[in-house]
C-alpha distance (Angstrom), angle and dihedral (degrees) to the residues before:
residue distance angle dihedral
M1 . . .
S2 3.82 . .
S3 3.78 121.6 .
L4 3.80 114.4 -87.8
V5 3.82 119.1 -132.3
L6 3.82 121.3 -165.9
L7 3.81 122.3 -163.6
A8 3.80 112.7 -169.2
G9 3.80 122.3 -150.6
M10 3.79 129.6 -107.1
N11 3.80 115.6 -51.0
C12 3.81 89.5 4.8
T13 3.80 132.5 114.5
A14 3.80 140.2 -166.7
D15 3.80 88.7 -69.4
L16 3.80 86.9 77.3
W17 3.84 88.0 75.7
A18 3.81 99.2 31.9
D19 3.81 96.7 109.9
A20 3.79 95.9 44.6
G21 3.82 96.7 82.3
L22 3.80 94.1 -124.0
D23 3.79 96.8 143.5
G24 3.78 116.0 175.1
A25 3.79 95.6 26.1
I26 3.80 119.0 144.0
Q27 3.81 109.7 -118.1
P28 3.80 113.7 -170.9
A29 3.79 120.0 -175.2
L30 3.79 122.4 -120.5
D31 3.80 101.9 -124.1
R32 3.81 108.6 139.6
P33 3.81 122.4 100.3
S34 3.81 98.2 -132.7
I35 3.79 135.9 44.7
P36 3.84 94.6 -123.9
D37 3.80 91.6 49.0
Q38 3.80 91.5 48.0
V39 3.80 92.8 48.5
E40 3.80 91.8 47.5
A41 3.81 91.7 50.0
L42 3.80 92.2 49.5
L43 3.79 94.5 47.9
A44 3.81 89.3 51.4
E45 3.81 94.0 53.9
L46 3.81 104.2 34.1
P47 3.83 127.6 85.6
E48 3.79 120.3 -92.6
R49 3.82 92.1 -99.6
F50 3.80 129.0 19.2
V51 3.78 147.4 152.8
L52 3.80 107.9 -108.9
V53 3.82 124.1 -149.4
G54 3.79 122.4 -178.0
H55 3.78 134.0 -178.6
S56 3.82 121.5 -154.2
L57 3.84 106.6 -48.7
G58 3.81 87.1 9.6
A59 3.81 88.6 58.7
I60 3.80 90.9 50.4
V61 3.79 88.7 54.4
A62 3.82 89.1 44.8
M63 3.81 92.2 54.3
S64 3.81 90.1 47.9
L65 3.80 91.2 50.0
A66 3.80 93.2 47.7
L67 3.79 90.4 50.5
A68 3.81 90.6 49.3
A69 3.82 96.6 45.8
P70 3.84 111.4 12.8
E71 3.80 91.1 161.6
R72 3.83 89.1 67.1
V73 3.83 96.0 52.8
V74 3.82 118.4 80.6
G75 3.79 92.9 -179.2
L76 3.80 137.6 -7.0
C77 3.81 126.7 -143.0
L78 3.81 117.7 -170.3
V79 3.81 118.2 -166.6
S80 3.82 130.2 -172.2
T81 3.78 95.3 -18.3
N82 3.79 148.9 133.2
A83 3.80 127.1 -135.8
K84 3.81 95.5 -169.4
A85 3.78 125.9 100.4
P86 3.81 114.7 -93.0
T87 3.77 118.6 -89.4
D88 3.79 124.7 -127.9
A89 3.81 88.6 -107.9
Q90 3.80 91.3 55.4
R91 3.79 91.5 49.2
D92 3.79 90.5 49.8
G93 3.80 89.6 51.9
W94 3.80 92.7 51.0
R95 3.81 90.2 49.0
E96 3.79 88.7 53.5
W97 3.81 90.2 52.5
L98 3.80 91.6 49.4
A99 3.80 90.0 50.0
A100 3.81 89.8 48.6
L101 3.82 90.5 51.8
D102 3.80 89.3 49.5
A103 3.82 88.6 52.1
G104 3.80 91.9 53.3
T105 3.82 102.2 -97.2
D106 3.80 109.6 146.0
A107 3.80 128.1 -132.1
R108 3.82 92.0 -108.8
E109 3.79 92.4 58.7
L110 3.79 91.9 47.5
Q111 3.80 88.3 52.1
R112 3.80 89.5 50.5
R113 3.80 91.4 55.6
I114 3.81 92.7 62.0
L115 3.81 100.5 37.0
P116 3.84 94.7 120.8
A117 3.81 90.2 53.7
L118 3.80 92.3 47.1
L119 3.80 99.3 44.2
G120 3.79 107.6 10.5
A121 3.79 126.8 -113.2
A122 3.82 94.9 -84.8
A123 3.80 94.0 53.7
V124 3.81 91.5 46.1
R125 3.80 88.5 52.7
D126 3.79 100.3 40.0
R127 3.83 106.9 26.4
P128 3.81 110.3 59.0
D129 3.80 88.1 163.8
L130 3.81 91.4 61.7
V131 3.79 90.9 44.1
E132 3.79 92.4 54.5
R133 3.81 93.0 45.3
T134 3.81 90.2 50.4
L135 3.80 91.7 50.6
A136 3.81 91.4 44.6
M137 3.80 89.6 56.4
G138 3.80 87.5 58.5
T139 3.80 90.6 50.3
A140 3.80 91.1 50.2
T141 3.80 93.2 46.7
G142 3.80 93.5 54.1
A143 3.78 131.3 -169.9
V144 3.81 98.5 -72.7
R145 3.79 95.8 54.0
L146 3.80 93.0 39.7
R147 3.80 89.8 53.6
A148 3.82 90.2 53.7
Q149 3.80 89.8 49.0
L150 3.79 91.2 51.3
E151 3.81 88.4 52.4
L152 3.82 87.4 51.4
Q153 3.79 88.8 54.5
F154 3.81 91.3 54.1
D155 3.82 89.7 50.7
R156 3.80 93.7 58.0
G157 3.80 121.4 116.1
D158 3.79 135.9 -175.2
L159 3.79 107.2 -64.7
L160 3.81 96.4 171.9
A161 3.78 92.9 80.8
R162 3.81 90.7 52.1
L163 3.80 98.5 47.1
P164 3.85 96.9 84.9
A165 3.81 87.6 68.8
L166 3.80 91.3 57.5
R167 3.83 112.0 94.4
V168 3.80 98.0 175.2
P169 3.84 115.1 124.5
T170 3.79 104.1 -103.0
L171 3.80 136.7 -164.6
V172 3.81 114.7 -163.6
V173 3.82 117.5 -162.9
S174 3.78 123.1 -169.2
G175 3.79 134.3 -178.0
L176 3.79 115.7 -124.4
D177 3.82 90.9 -141.4
D178 3.80 98.6 36.9
A179 3.80 106.1 139.9
I180 3.82 93.8 -176.9
C181 3.81 99.9 47.0
P182 3.82 106.5 15.7
P183 3.81 122.5 -160.9
H184 3.80 95.4 -94.5
F185 3.82 90.1 63.8
H186 3.80 87.1 63.1
T187 3.79 94.1 46.3
E188 3.80 87.2 55.8
I189 3.81 89.5 55.3
V190 3.80 95.8 47.4
T191 3.80 94.8 47.9
R192 3.80 90.3 57.5
M193 3.79 96.4 51.6
S194 3.79 127.9 77.3
D195 3.81 97.3 -147.1
A196 3.80 108.3 32.3
R197 3.78 137.2 112.9
L198 3.79 131.6 -167.4
V199 3.80 128.7 -134.9
T200 3.81 121.8 -178.0
L201 3.81 121.6 -158.8
D202 3.79 129.2 -168.6
A203 3.80 97.7 -102.0
G204 3.79 145.4 99.5
H205 3.79 129.1 -114.1
L206 3.81 95.9 -61.4
L207 3.80 90.1 59.7
P208 3.83 98.3 156.2
L209 3.81 89.9 52.7
E210 3.81 95.9 44.9
R211 3.81 97.4 41.0
G212 3.78 101.5 25.0
E213 3.80 98.7 149.9
A214 3.80 94.6 45.0
F215 3.79 92.3 45.8
G216 3.80 92.2 47.0
A217 3.81 92.5 50.4
L218 3.79 90.7 49.3
L219 3.79 93.1 48.7
R220 3.80 94.4 47.3
S221 3.81 91.3 49.6
W222 3.78 90.3 51.0
Q223 3.81 91.6 47.3
G224 3.79 88.3 53.8
Q225 3.80 90.3 52.6
L226 3.80 90.2 50.8
A227 3.81 90.8 50.6
D228 3.82 92.0 49.0
A229 3.79 91.2 49.4
G230 3.79 90.4 49.5
A231 3.80 91.9 50.1
R232 3.82 91.5 50.7
A233 3.79 89.7 51.4
L234 3.81 92.7 57.7
């Protein structure tokens, strides 16, 4: 089976995937200030062929990488993401975060400010364990890496128009209660790709953290299908 690569979203770490049972996966950090630089760095360090999974900003980088080097990507899994160009409101929000970092606010506190959007109000109220893990990911990310990830956000473009050219087998996973990247964002992605399917789980934006076992089972099943298809092609 091909190597598995996991790209976590902004202000997230490997703990995002910890409950999914994806032991042995390669988990690079997003730490470059532009999409081309990040893609180039990943292609230099990753194996020749791999299955690529991205969450949120990690999925945006994953789509960009797959478009740049489709021959390297055996399969693509996009989770809780958005292929459209950023809106003015998003850019304003990222500028506010950069200003907050400049003023000394840490990445954990910035994560705290958007907890309801990341986890949903019910999880914030009833799952203190998920709240603490979400905040701890901000602590582990730190201001330097978060700043680079915010620069990555500003460097995004419209990927929807480019997706029809991408022929990589793709699994798209959305969270039913995702306030940041709602389900219809994922439908837009799937309808523009020739070999993609959509699965929606009962979760918010941090879907792999909230529904780790269900997400892991889904991903492993899909990996098995990719391996079977590859074996039949030999």
